[in-house]
C-alpha positions as CSV (number, residue, x, y, z in Angstrom):
1,X,56.4,-167.0,104.0
2,X,55.2,-169.8,106.2
3,X,51.5,-170.2,106.7
4,X,50.4,-170.1,110.4
5,X,49.1,-173.3,111.8
6,X,45.5,-173.4,112.9
7,X,45.0,-174.4,116.5
8,X,41.5,-175.9,117.0
9,X,41.9,-177.5,120.4
10,X,39.3,-175.1,121.9
11,X,36.7,-176.3,119.3
12,X,37.4,-179.9,120.3
13,X,37.0,-178.9,123.9
14,X,33.6,-177.5,123.1
15,X,32.6,-180.6,121.2
16,X,33.8,-182.8,124.1
17,X,31.8,-180.8,126.6
18,X,28.7,-181.2,124.6
19,X,29.2,-185.0,124.2
20,X,29.9,-185.3,127.9
21,X,26.6,-183.6,128.6
22,X,24.7,-186.0,126.3
23,X,26.0,-189.4,127.4
24,X,24.5,-191.5,130.2
25,X,26.4,-193.5,132.8
26,X,27.6,-196.0,130.3
27,X,29.6,-193.2,128.5
28,X,28.8,-194.9,125.1
29,X,27.4,-193.1,122.1
30,X,26.5,-194.3,118.7
31,X,28.6,-193.0,115.9
32,X,25.5,-191.8,114.1
33,X,24.6,-189.6,117.0
34,X,28.2,-188.3,117.2
35,X,28.1,-187.3,113.5
36,X,24.6,-185.9,113.9
37,X,26.0,-183.5,116.6
38,X,28.9,-182.5,114.4
39,X,26.6,-181.8,111.4
40,X,23.5,-180.3,113.0
41,X,25.0,-178.5,116.0
42,X,28.4,-177.4,114.7
43,X,27.5,-177.3,111.0
44,X,30.7,-179.2,109.9
45,X,30.8,-180.6,106.4
46,X,30.3,-184.4,106.2
47,X,33.8,-184.8,104.7
48,X,35.4,-183.5,107.9
49,X,33.6,-185.8,110.3
50,X,36.2,-188.7,110.1
51,X,39.0,-186.1,110.7
52,X,37.3,-184.8,113.8
53,X,36.7,-188.3,115.1
54,X,40.4,-189.3,114.5
55,X,41.8,-186.1,116.1
56,X,39.6,-186.3,119.1
57,X,40.7,-189.9,119.6
58,X,44.3,-188.8,119.4
59,X,43.6,-186.1,122.0
60,X,42.3,-188.9,124.3
61,X,38.8,-187.4,124.4
62,X,37.0,-190.3,122.9
63,X,37.7,-193.9,122.0
64,X,36.4,-195.3,118.7
65,X,35.1,-198.8,119.5
66,X,34.1,-199.3,115.9
67,X,34.3,-202.4,113.9
68,X,31.9,-203.9,111.4
69,X,29.4,-204.8,114.1
70,X,30.1,-202.2,116.7
71,X,29.6,-198.5,115.7
72,X,30.0,-197.0,119.1
73,X,32.2,-194.4,120.6
74,X,33.2,-194.2,124.3
75,X,33.2,-190.6,125.5
76,X,36.0,-190.3,128.0
77,X,35.2,-188.1,131.1
78,X,36.5,-184.5,131.2
79,X,39.2,-184.0,133.8
80,X,37.4,-180.9,135.1
81,X,34.4,-178.7,134.1
82,X,35.8,-175.8,132.0
83,X,33.1,-173.5,133.3
84,X,34.4,-173.9,136.9
85,X,38.1,-173.4,136.2
86,X,39.0,-172.2,132.7
87,X,42.7,-171.4,133.7
88,X,43.4,-175.1,134.2
89,X,42.1,-175.8,130.7
90,X,44.2,-173.0,129.2
91,X,47.3,-174.4,130.9
92,X,46.6,-178.0,129.8
93,X,46.0,-176.8,126.2
94,X,49.1,-174.6,126.3
95,X,47.3,-171.4,125.7
96,X,48.6,-169.5,128.7
C-alpha cells in the first residue's frame, strides 16, 4: 500500500502571508528573524527550518540571498491577498 503524500502548500502560504506582513518596503529580512518566526510562531523543530527555507525558495515565495557575509532573505510579494479572494489561491495551488 502506497503512503499518501502530504501536501503542505497551505502552510507555506500562511508563512508567506506572515512574512509579507512583517517586512518593510525593502522586502529584506534577516535569516535569524525568519527562523525565529518558524520556531516561535509556528513551533517548527529547528531541524526542519532549512527544509522550509529551501521549499519556499523553490515555490518562488522567497529568495535566499545568503552567503558567508549576507544572511538575508528577500520576501517576494504575494500575487494577491488570500483574505480577499481565496478561490484564486485554491486554483493556483491546485486544490479546486
